[in-house]
C-alpha positions as CSV (number, residue, x, y, z in Angstrom):
1,M,0.0,0.0,0.0
2,N,1.2,3.5,-0.8
3,K,2.7,5.0,2.4
4,Q,0.9,8.3,2.1
5,L,-2.4,6.5,1.5
6,L,-1.7,4.3,4.6
7,L,-1.2,7.3,6.8
8,S,-4.3,9.0,5.4
9,V,-6.4,5.9,6.1
10,F,-5.3,5.9,9.7
11,F,-6.1,9.5,10.2
12,W,-9.5,8.9,8.5
13,I,-10.3,6.0,10.9
14,A,-9.4,8.0,13.9
15,S,-11.4,11.1,12.8
16,I,-14.5,9.1,11.9
17,T,-14.4,7.2,15.2
18,F,-14.5,10.3,17.3
19,T,-16.7,12.5,15.0
20,F,-19.6,10.1,15.7
21,A,-18.7,9.3,19.3
22,Q,-21.4,9.9,21.9
23,N,-19.3,9.1,24.9
24,L,-15.8,10.5,24.7
25,N,-13.0,11.3,27.1
26,V,-9.8,13.1,26.3
27,G,-6.5,12.9,28.1
28,V,-2.8,13.6,28.1
29,R,-0.2,10.9,28.5
30,G,3.5,10.4,28.8
31,G,6.1,7.9,29.9
32,L,9.3,6.0,29.3
33,N,10.5,3.9,26.3
34,Y,12.8,0.9,26.4
35,A,13.6,0.8,22.7
36,T,15.8,-1.3,20.5
37,V,15.9,-2.7,16.9
38,N,15.9,-6.4,15.8
39,N,19.3,-6.2,14.1
40,D,22.7,-4.6,14.3
41,I,22.6,-0.8,14.1
42,I,26.2,-0.7,12.6
43,Y,27.7,-2.5,9.7
44,R,30.0,-5.4,10.5
45,Y,33.1,-3.8,8.8
46,F,35.3,-5.9,11.1
47,N,35.3,-9.4,12.5
48,W,34.1,-8.4,15.9
49,Y,35.7,-10.1,18.8
50,E,33.0,-8.7,21.1
51,Y,29.8,-6.9,20.1
52,S,26.7,-6.2,22.1
53,Q,23.6,-4.1,21.4
54,Q,21.7,-2.4,24.2
55,P,18.4,-0.6,24.3
56,R,18.0,3.2,24.2
57,I,16.0,4.7,27.1
58,G,13.7,7.4,25.7
59,F,10.3,9.0,26.4
60,H,7.0,9.7,24.8
61,V,4.4,12.4,25.4
62,G,1.1,13.2,23.7
63,V,-2.7,13.2,23.8
64,D,-5.4,10.6,23.4
65,A,-9.2,10.3,23.0
66,L,-11.3,7.3,24.0
67,S,-14.8,6.5,22.7
68,Q,-16.8,4.2,24.9
69,L,-18.9,1.9,22.6
70,S,-20.3,-0.3,25.4
71,E,-19.7,-1.2,29.0
72,K,-16.8,-3.4,28.0
73,V,-15.6,-2.2,24.6
74,A,-14.0,1.1,23.6
75,L,-11.9,2.6,20.8
76,Q,-8.9,4.7,21.6
77,A,-6.7,6.8,19.3
78,E,-3.5,8.6,20.3
79,L,-1.1,11.0,18.9
80,F,2.3,11.3,20.6
81,F,6.0,12.2,20.1
82,S,8.4,9.4,20.8
83,T,12.2,9.0,21.1
84,E,13.5,5.5,20.2
85,G,16.5,3.8,18.7
86,A,19.3,1.6,20.1
87,K,22.9,1.6,21.4
88,A,25.9,-0.7,20.7
89,S,29.4,-1.3,21.9
90,G,32.2,-3.5,20.6
91,Q,35.8,-4.3,19.9
92,W,37.5,-6.3,17.1
93,T,40.6,-7.7,18.8
94,D,41.0,-9.6,22.1
95,S,43.7,-7.1,23.1
96,G,41.1,-4.3,23.2
97,E,42.1,-2.5,20.0
98,G,39.3,-0.9,18.1
99,K,36.8,-0.3,21.0
100,M,33.8,1.7,20.1
101,K,30.3,2.8,21.2
102,S,27.5,4.0,19.1
103,I,23.9,5.1,19.3
104,Q,21.1,5.4,16.8
105,K,18.5,8.0,17.8
106,F,15.0,8.1,16.2
107,S,12.3,10.9,16.8
108,L,8.8,10.0,15.7
109,L,5.2,11.1,15.6
110,C,3.0,8.1,16.4
111,L,-0.7,7.4,15.8
112,P,-2.0,4.1,17.2
113,V,-5.7,3.1,17.1
114,F,-6.7,0.5,19.7
115,V,-9.7,-1.7,20.5
116,K,-9.9,-1.6,24.3
117,F,-11.6,-4.4,26.3
118,N,-12.4,-3.9,30.0
119,L,-11.9,-7.2,31.9
120,T,-13.0,-5.4,35.1
121,P,-14.2,-1.8,35.6
122,R,-10.5,-0.9,36.2
123,F,-8.3,-3.5,34.4
124,Y,-8.2,-3.6,30.6
125,I,-6.4,-5.1,27.7
126,M,-6.2,-3.5,24.2
127,G,-4.4,-3.9,20.9
128,G,-4.3,-2.4,17.4
129,P,-2.1,-1.0,14.6
130,Q,0.2,2.0,14.8
131,V,1.5,4.3,12.1
132,S,4.6,6.4,12.7
133,Y,6.2,9.3,10.9
134,L,10.0,9.7,11.4
135,V,10.9,13.4,12.0
136,G,14.5,12.9,13.0
137,S,17.3,10.3,12.8
138,K,20.9,10.7,14.0
139,Y,23.7,8.2,14.3
140,E,26.7,8.8,16.7
141,Y,29.8,6.7,16.6
142,K,32.5,7.1,19.3
143,D,36.0,5.6,18.8
144,L,37.3,4.9,22.3
145,V,40.9,4.3,21.2
146,G,41.3,7.3,18.9
147,N,39.0,9.3,21.2
148,Y,36.9,10.9,18.5
149,I,33.1,11.2,17.9
150,T,31.4,11.1,14.5
151,T,27.8,12.3,14.3
152,E,25.6,11.8,11.2
153,D,22.1,13.0,10.3
154,N,20.9,9.9,8.5
155,L,17.3,10.8,8.1
156,E,17.5,10.4,4.3
157,T,18.7,6.8,4.6
158,M,15.5,5.8,6.6
159,N,11.9,5.1,5.6
160,K,9.9,8.0,7.1
161,I,6.6,6.1,7.3
162,G,6.5,3.1,9.7
163,W,3.8,0.7,10.9
164,G,3.4,-2.1,13.4
165,M,1.1,-3.7,16.0
166,V,0.8,-2.9,19.7
167,P,-0.7,-5.1,22.5
168,A,-1.2,-3.4,25.8
169,I,-2.5,-3.8,29.3
170,G,-3.4,-1.2,31.9
171,Y,-5.3,-0.1,35.0
172,D,-7.6,3.0,35.3
173,L,-8.4,4.9,38.4
174,N,-10.7,8.0,38.4
175,K,-8.5,10.4,36.4
176,I,-5.2,8.6,36.5
177,G,-4.3,5.5,34.5
178,I,-1.2,3.5,34.0
179,G,-0.4,1.1,31.2
180,V,2.3,-1.0,29.6
181,R,2.7,-1.9,25.9
182,Y,5.0,-3.5,23.4
183,Y,5.3,-2.1,19.8
184,V,6.4,-4.6,17.2
185,G,7.5,-2.8,14.0
186,L,6.6,-4.6,10.8
187,N,8.3,-2.5,8.2
188,Q,12.0,-1.9,7.6
189,L,13.3,1.3,9.1
190,N,16.4,1.6,6.9
191,K,16.4,1.8,3.1
192,D,19.4,-0.5,2.9
193,D,18.8,-3.4,0.4
194,N,21.0,-5.7,2.5
195,T,18.4,-8.3,3.8
196,D,20.9,-9.2,6.6
197,R,20.5,-5.8,8.1
198,E,16.8,-5.0,8.1
199,L,16.2,-2.8,11.1
200,K,12.7,-3.0,12.7
201,S,11.6,-1.3,15.8
202,R,10.9,-3.0,19.1
203,V,9.7,-0.7,21.9
204,F,8.5,-1.5,25.4
205,S,6.7,1.4,27.0
206,I,5.2,2.4,30.3
207,A,2.9,5.4,30.5
208,I,0.7,7.4,32.9
209,R,-2.5,9.0,31.6
210,Y,-4.4,11.9,33.0
211,K,-8.0,12.4,31.9
212,L,-8.7,16.1,31.0
213,F,-12.4,16.0,30.4
214,H,-15.3,13.8,29.6
215,F,-17.9,14.6,26.9
216,N,-21.3,12.7,26.9
217,E,-24.1,13.7,24.6
């Protein structure tokens, strides 16, 4: 599917959902991301003696709107800014020569649309698709032996439209809610044709939501 069309469809679904909603509440949300990718963020130029990839700790902040369709079922759409990516460290000789650290930083606007099911009046599960738009991408490489840092704006080497699926669980109080979720990216982040280096996002998040107001016709 054309990427622009895919993004338009998601905005259309979200807007139609809440245009005809009779029971709507709107909130703000924010929290922490534990983000990584499913493959190496650097090319294997060398035969690494030791290489490890670590998550990048980031954040997300935004707004959401929930349409209660029945006592148990609701639709929820969100729009938030999110910082994601991954870190890596390595060396390519057992003597320690060639040590390095690197980090790939992604900044995105994300639009998920969820079907939410209340297992109890407070506890819920939900899931749905998410479309993301990449607004920034930077790669930083630090040579620990030569003691120099290289920073690259590599936005043009990345696919700006991304999509994936998000399962989530949470607990709602009166105005405060807390939830955890796991985003599984389904599209390749980088434009690289090397199939051994297809980067796809993986993001575990925890968030707190505060309900601003409730609208009921």
